[in-house]
DRENPALUM-876412 format. One line per 4 residues: number of its first residue (from 1); for each residue x negated, y negated, z negated of C-alpha. Coordinates in Angstrom, 1 decimal, m for minus. Layout:
N
NUM) X,Y,Z | ...
***
This chain:
216
1) m174.2,m60.3,m192.4 | m172.4,m59.0,m189.2 | m170.3,m55.9,m190.0 | m171.3,m52.8,m188.0
5) m168.8,m50.0,m187.5 | m169.5,m46.3,m187.3 | m169.2,m44.3,m184.1 | m165.8,m42.7,m184.8
9) m164.3,m46.0,m185.9 | m165.5,m47.6,m182.7 | m163.9,m44.9,m180.7 | m160.5,m45.3,m182.5
13) m160.5,m49.1,m182.1 | m161.4,m48.9,m178.4 | m158.7,m46.2,m177.8 | m156.1,m48.8,m178.8
17) m157.0,m51.3,m176.0 | m154.0,m51.5,m173.6 | m154.8,m50.5,m170.0 | m154.8,m53.1,m167.3
21) m151.5,m53.0,m165.3 | m151.6,m52.7,m161.6 | m154.9,m50.9,m161.3 | m156.5,m51.3,m157.9
25) m157.9,m48.2,m156.2 | m160.0,m50.2,m153.8 | m161.9,m51.6,m156.8 | m162.0,m48.2,m158.4
29) m160.4,m49.5,m161.6 | m159.8,m46.9,m164.2 | m160.2,m46.9,m168.0 | m163.5,m45.4,m169.3
33) m162.5,m42.8,m171.9 | m162.8,m44.2,m175.4 | m165.1,m41.3,m176.5 | m167.5,m42.1,m173.7
37) m167.4,m45.8,m174.6 | m168.3,m44.9,m178.2 | m171.0,m42.4,m177.0 | m172.7,m44.9,m174.7
41) m172.6,m47.8,m177.0 | m173.7,m45.7,m180.1 | m176.7,m44.4,m178.2 | m177.7,m47.9,m177.3
45) m177.1,m49.0,m181.0 | m179.3,m46.1,m182.3 | m182.1,m47.2,m179.8 | m182.0,m50.7,m181.1
49) m180.5,m52.1,m178.0 | m177.3,m53.5,m179.4 | m177.5,m54.9,m182.9 | m178.6,m58.5,m182.7
53) m179.0,m58.3,m178.9 | m177.4,m59.9,m175.9 | m175.3,m57.4,m174.0 | m173.7,m57.6,m170.6
57) m171.0,m55.4,m169.0 | m171.1,m55.6,m165.2 | m167.7,m54.6,m163.7 | m166.2,m55.0,m167.2
61) m162.6,m54.2,m166.4 | m160.7,m54.5,m169.8 | m164.1,m55.2,m171.5 | m164.1,m52.1,m173.7
65) m167.8,m51.4,m173.3 | m168.6,m54.9,m174.3 | m166.2,m54.9,m177.2 | m167.7,m51.7,m178.5
69) m171.1,m53.4,m178.4 | m169.7,m56.3,m180.5 | m168.3,m53.8,m183.0 | m171.9,m52.5,m183.3
73) m173.4,m55.9,m184.0 | m174.2,m57.4,m180.5 | m175.2,m61.0,m180.9 | m173.8,m62.3,m177.5
77) m171.8,m60.7,m174.8 | m171.4,m61.3,m171.0 | m168.4,m59.8,m169.3 | m168.4,m59.9,m165.4
81) m165.8,m58.6,m163.0 | m164.8,m59.4,m159.4 | m161.1,m59.1,m160.2 | m159.7,m62.2,m161.8
85) m156.7,m60.3,m163.2 | m159.0,m57.9,m164.9 | m161.0,m60.7,m166.5 | m157.7,m62.4,m167.6
89) m156.7,m59.0,m169.2 | m160.0,m58.7,m170.9 | m159.6,m62.2,m172.4 | m156.1,m61.2,m173.6
93) m157.6,m58.2,m175.2 | m160.2,m60.4,m176.9 | m157.5,m62.8,m178.2 | m155.3,m60.0,m179.5
97) m157.8,m57.5,m180.9 | m161.2,m59.1,m181.2 | m160.6,m62.8,m181.7 | m163.4,m63.1,m184.3
101) m165.9,m62.5,m181.5 | m164.6,m65.2,m179.2 | m167.4,m67.7,m179.6 | m170.0,m65.0,m178.7
105) m168.5,m63.9,m175.3 | m168.8,m65.5,m171.8 | m166.5,m64.3,m169.0 | m167.4,m64.6,m165.3
109) m165.3,m63.8,m162.3 | m167.9,m62.7,m159.7 | m169.3,m59.8,m157.8 | m171.6,m58.3,m160.3
113) m173.7,m56.6,m157.6 | m174.6,m60.1,m156.2 | m174.6,m62.3,m159.4 | m177.7,m64.0,m160.7
117) m177.6,m64.5,m164.4 | m179.9,m65.3,m167.3 | m181.9,m62.4,m168.7 | m180.1,m60.3,m171.2
121) m181.4,m57.6,m173.5 | m179.1,m54.8,m172.5 | m176.6,m53.9,m169.8 | m174.0,m51.3,m170.8
125) m171.7,m50.6,m167.8 | m169.4,m48.2,m165.9 | m169.9,m49.5,m162.3 | m167.6,m48.5,m159.4
129) m168.7,m44.9,m158.5 | m168.6,m45.6,m154.8 | m166.0,m42.9,m154.0 | m163.9,m45.3,m151.9
133) m165.5,m45.5,m148.5 | m166.1,m49.2,m148.4 | m167.7,m49.0,m151.9 | m170.4,m46.5,m150.9
137) m173.6,m47.3,m152.7 | m172.0,m49.9,m154.9 | m173.0,m48.2,m158.1 | m176.7,m48.3,m157.1
141) m176.3,m52.0,m156.2 | m175.0,m52.6,m159.7 | m178.0,m50.8,m161.1 | m180.4,m52.9,m159.0
145) m178.9,m56.1,m160.4 | m178.9,m54.8,m164.0 | m182.6,m53.7,m163.7 | m183.5,m57.2,m162.5
149) m182.2,m58.9,m165.5 | m182.0,m56.5,m168.4 | m184.7,m54.8,m170.5 | m182.5,m51.7,m171.0
153) m179.6,m50.3,m168.9 | m177.0,m47.8,m170.0 | m174.8,m46.7,m167.2 | m172.6,m43.9,m166.0
157) m172.2,m42.5,m162.5 | m170.4,m39.8,m160.7 | m172.8,m36.8,m160.6 | m174.3,m35.7,m157.3
161) m177.4,m33.5,m156.7 | m179.3,m36.3,m154.9 | m178.6,m38.9,m157.6 | m181.6,m38.1,m159.8
165) m184.1,m38.9,m157.0 | m182.4,m42.2,m156.3 | m182.6,m43.1,m160.0 | m186.3,m42.1,m160.2
169) m187.1,m44.3,m157.2 | m185.1,m47.2,m158.6 | m186.9,m46.9,m161.9 | m190.3,m46.9,m160.3
173) m189.4,m49.9,m158.1 | m188.3,m52.0,m161.1 | m191.1,m51.0,m163.4 | m188.8,m49.0,m165.6
177) m188.6,m45.5,m166.8 | m185.6,m43.1,m166.7 | m185.3,m42.3,m170.4 | m182.2,m40.2,m170.5
181) m179.9,m38.3,m168.2 | m176.8,m36.5,m169.7 | m173.9,m34.9,m167.9 | m170.5,m35.8,m169.4
185) m167.0,m34.6,m168.5 | m165.2,m37.8,m167.3 | m161.4,m37.8,m167.4 | m159.2,m40.2,m165.5
189) m155.4,m40.2,m166.1 | m152.9,m40.2,m163.2 | m153.2,m43.9,m162.4 | m153.3,m44.0,m158.5
193) m150.8,m42.7,m156.0 | m153.4,m40.4,m154.5 | m153.7,m38.5,m157.8 | m152.0,m35.1,m158.0
197) m152.9,m34.0,m161.5 | m152.0,m35.5,m164.8 | m155.7,m35.6,m165.7 | m158.5,m35.6,m163.2
201) m161.8,m34.3,m164.5 | m165.2,m34.5,m163.0 | m168.9,m34.4,m163.9 | m170.5,m37.8,m164.5
205) m174.1,m38.7,m165.3 | m174.9,m41.0,m168.2 | m178.3,m42.6,m167.8 | m180.6,m44.9,m169.7
209) m183.3,m46.9,m167.9 | m185.8,m49.0,m169.9 | m188.3,m51.6,m168.6 | m191.9,m50.6,m169.1
213) m193.8,m53.1,m171.2 | m197.4,m53.6,m170.0 | m199.0,m52.9,m173.4 | m197.2,m49.5,m173.8
***
């Protein structure tokens, strides 16, 4: 039987993952706070979308959202990132901290917003927020791709007043329902040269989208 950890233990384990060196601002690379990782993955676990399921992390970075899913009993994992260095770092994290899960993970270097992949049960992701000009709308592009291939999508986005309408329109287009919206305080440490504060805090929106089954 696969061991499943409790939420607090998942948060502690994820907090020990070393940050990727040389983070790239143009790719909006920053570590997802370990408490948010635990919160998102635990919510998915409690909804039956992790244990025994195939889980994908689009824009995986160091892979922490996927590793949290594996700690909660995910059957298979797909880790996708456009940055080869990030994927190599994620593989290193796997080898050093989660080696027992190695046979169950596939790593792909690709643009997750353009990638076609086999259907997965669940996507749990923190896509680029689109705050860098050339990335505007990229978080929605990630959502579109996730909704095409997954039954359930757990994602987090920078909050904006118009975001909710976009999400409702997306859900309707992909025959899904917006099951949860929750505002979370997201914290980013001083990792880029443009940062002026030791900790940068902003409002983010955690969402859950679920495909509507015809017989519901």
